[in-house]
C-alpha positions in Angstrom: -22.0 -24.4 24.1 -25.4 -24.4 22.7 -26.1 -21.4 24.0 -22.6 -19.5 22.0 -23.1 -22.1 19.2 -26.2 -20.2 18.5 -25.3 -16.7 19.1 -22.3 -17.6 16.4 -24.5 -18.8 14.0 -27.5 -15.5 13.8 -23.8 -13.5 13.1 -23.5 -15.7 11.0 -27.0 -15.3 9.0 -28.5 -12.4 10.5 -26.7 -9.5 12.6 -25.7 -9.6 15.9 -24.6 -6.8 18.5 -21.4 -7.0 20.6 -20.4 -4.8 23.5 -17.0 -4.2 23.2 -17.2 -1.0 25.5 -13.6 -2.1 27.4 -11.4 -1.5 23.9 -8.7 0.7 25.7 -8.9 3.8 23.3 -6.4 6.8 23.1 -7.0 9.8 21.0 -3.6 11.6 19.7 -3.4 15.0 18.6 -0.9 18.1 17.7 1.9 19.0 15.0 3.5 15.9 14.4 1.1 13.4 16.2 1.6 11.3 13.0 5.2 11.3 12.4 5.3 10.3 16.4 2.2 7.6 15.8 4.5 6.0 12.9 7.8 5.8 14.8 6.0 3.3 17.3 4.9 1.0 14.9 5.8 -1.1 12.3 3.2 -0.2 9.5 2.4 3.1 7.9 0.3 5.1 10.2 -2.5 6.2 7.8 -1.9 9.7 6.1 -5.7 10.0 4.3 -8.4 11.1 7.0 -10.7 8.4 6.9 -7.9 5.6 6.6 -7.5 3.0 9.5 -4.2 0.4 9.6 -4.0 -2.0 12.1 -0.2 -1.8 13.5 2.1 -3.6 15.9 4.8 -1.8 18.3 7.7 -4.2 18.5 10.0 -4.9 20.7 13.9 -4.3 20.3 14.3 -8.4 19.5 10.9 -7.8 17.1 8.8 -9.7 19.1 4.9 -8.0 19.4 4.7 -5.8 22.3 1.5 -4.2 21.2 -1.7 -4.3 18.7 -2.6 -1.0 17.7 -5.9 0.3 15.2 -4.8 3.5 14.3 -7.1 5.7 12.5 -6.6 9.2 11.0 -9.9 11.3 12.5 -8.9 15.2 10.5 -5.2 16.5 10.3 -3.1 15.3 13.1 -6.0 14.1 15.2 -5.3 10.4 15.0 -8.1 7.6 17.4 -6.2 4.9 18.6 -7.9 1.2 19.8 -5.9 -1.8 21.9 -7.1 -4.7 23.3 -9.1 -3.8 27.0 -6.6 -6.2 29.0 -4.1 -3.6 27.5 -5.4 -0.7 28.8 -2.4 0.1 31.5 0.3 -1.6 30.1 0.0 0.5 26.3 -1.4 3.8 28.4 1.9 3.7 30.1 3.8 2.3 26.8 2.4 5.5 25.2 2.7 8.2 27.7 6.5 7.0 28.8 7.3 7.3 24.7 6.0 10.4 24.1 7.6 13.4 22.6 8.3 16.3 25.5 6.1 18.8 23.5 3.5 19.0 20.3 1.7 15.9 20.5 -1.0 15.7 23.0 -2.2 12.2 24.3 -5.5 11.4 25.8 -6.6 8.2 26.8 -10.6 8.2 26.5 -11.3 4.4 27.5 -13.9 5.4 30.0 -15.6 8.5 27.8 -16.1 6.0 24.4 -18.5 3.3 24.4 -18.5 0.4 21.6 -21.2 -1.5 19.8 -20.3 -3.7 17.5 -22.7 -4.7 14.6 -22.1 -7.1 12.3 -23.9 -9.5 10.2 -25.1 -10.2 6.4 -28.0 -7.5 7.4 -25.8 -5.4 9.0 -25.9 -2.7 6.3 -29.6 -2.6 6.3 -29.7 -1.8 10.5 -27.5 1.1 10.1 -28.9 2.1 7.2 -32.1 3.1 9.2 -29.8 5.2 11.7 -27.2 6.5 9.6 -27.4 9.3 7.2 -24.8 8.5 4.9 -24.5 6.2 2.4 -22.8 2.5 3.3 -22.1 0.5 0.5 -18.6 -0.6 -0.3 -17.9 2.1 -2.9 -19.1 4.8 -0.3 -17.5 2.9 2.9 -14.7 0.1 2.3 -13.1 -1.7 4.3 -10.4 -0.3 6.8 -12.2 2.8 6.5 -13.7 5.2 9.1 -16.4 8.5 9.0 -17.1 10.5 12.4 -21.1 10.8 11.4 -24.4 11.1 13.5 -26.7 7.6 14.2 -29.7 8.0 15.7 -29.9 10.9 17.9 -26.3 10.3 19.0 -23.4 12.9 17.3 -19.5 12.6 17.2 -19.9 9.0 16.3 -16.4 7.2 15.2 -18.1 4.3 12.9 -15.4 2.0 11.7 -16.1 -0.4 9.1 -13.6 -3.3 11.2 -14.6 -6.3 13.5 -13.5 -9.0 15.1 -16.0 -11.1 13.8 -14.7 -11.6 10.2 -18.3 -10.6 8.7 -19.7 -7.8 7.6 -20.0 -5.3 10.0 -19.1 -1.8 11.7 -17.7 -0.8 15.3 -19.4 2.4 16.4 -17.1 4.4 19.1 -19.8 7.2 20.7 -19.7 9.4 23.5 -20.5 7.4 26.3 -23.7 9.2 27.8 -25.2 7.8 24.1 -25.0 4.4 25.0 -28.4 3.8 26.6 -30.3 5.8 23.5 -28.1 3.7 20.6 -28.8 0.3 22.1 -32.6 0.6 22.0 -32.2 2.0 18.8 -30.1 -0.1 17.3 -32.2 -3.4 18.6 -35.8 -1.8 17.5 -34.0 -1.0 13.9 -33.0 -4.6 13.8 -35.6 -6.4 14.8 -37.0 -7.4 11.7 -33.7 -9.0 10.9 -33.9 -11.5 13.9 -30.9 -9.0 15.7 -29.6 -10.6 19.2 -26.5 -10.2 21.4 -23.6 -11.9 21.3 -20.7 -12.5 24.0 -17.3 -12.6 23.7 -16.6 -16.5 23.1 -19.0 -16.7 20.4 -16.7 -13.7 18.8 -13.6 -15.8 20.1 -14.9 -18.9 18.1 -15.1 -16.8 14.6 -12.4 -15.4 14.5 -10.8 -18.3 15.0 -12.5 -19.2 12.0 -11.1 -16.4 10.0 -7.2 -16.4 11.6 -7.7 -13.4 13.0 -4.9 -13.4 15.9 -5.9 -12.4 19.6 -3.0 -10.0 21.3 -1.8 -11.6 24.7 -2.2 -15.3 23.3 -1.5 -15.9 20.0 0.3 -12.4 19.7 3.3 -12.3 22.4 6.4 -10.4 22.6 7.7 -14.3 22.1 6.9 -13.7 18.1 7.4 -11.8 15.5 4.8 -10.4 13.2 5.9 -12.6 10.7 5.6 -15.6 13.1 2.4 -14.5 13.8 1.9 -14.7 9.5 1.0 -10.5 10.3 3.6 -9.6 7.6 1.7 -8.0 5.7 1.4 -5.3 8.3 5.6 -4.9 8.4 7.2 -1.8 5.9 10.8 -3.2 6.1 11.3 0.4 4.2 10.6 2.9 7.4 
């Protein structure tokens, strides 16, 4: 517990890195991709490139079946992220609901890695690696950009994290994992950068009242019972 506490304190005060490569990741593309995704979830799927939405697929009784973060990467091209423990569960569901033509679904869980860089100094660290402005006006919360980070190309840089602090998720082609890890730690050396584990993240997300799929969010509870009514669009 003392070790977990040190990791959490470092994330609050400086900057930390969490490896969330096990996230379930799908790419959805093709004519009608946005409309199809919109038919599956209670929230409104983003219509503008670079926007992101937390969305929930519900059971027939209104319980929470799955939780997805959906980012619009390009026209009719979406990046869908869900819990790592739900890969088969969510992949089977999306595949079963796929229309017969027009929309392609790719499970890219094993071909893209994910590092979370979070904490008050996370912007200072990433600014050394990203040739793009990272201020709130240019890169607001719940948005994403396709960019280069260090020598890594085609990185989905998402302004979101499960820690509840300033930070980004870096979703990158898996072959860049070692390079990005070294580059991030070199850039963050002066800011006391350190790894943080899942238990530290669990502690911080509880402080922020973020819900966890599979424990706080289950088919037994509706989004309203979970306090997530702002992510439900009843006029859909």
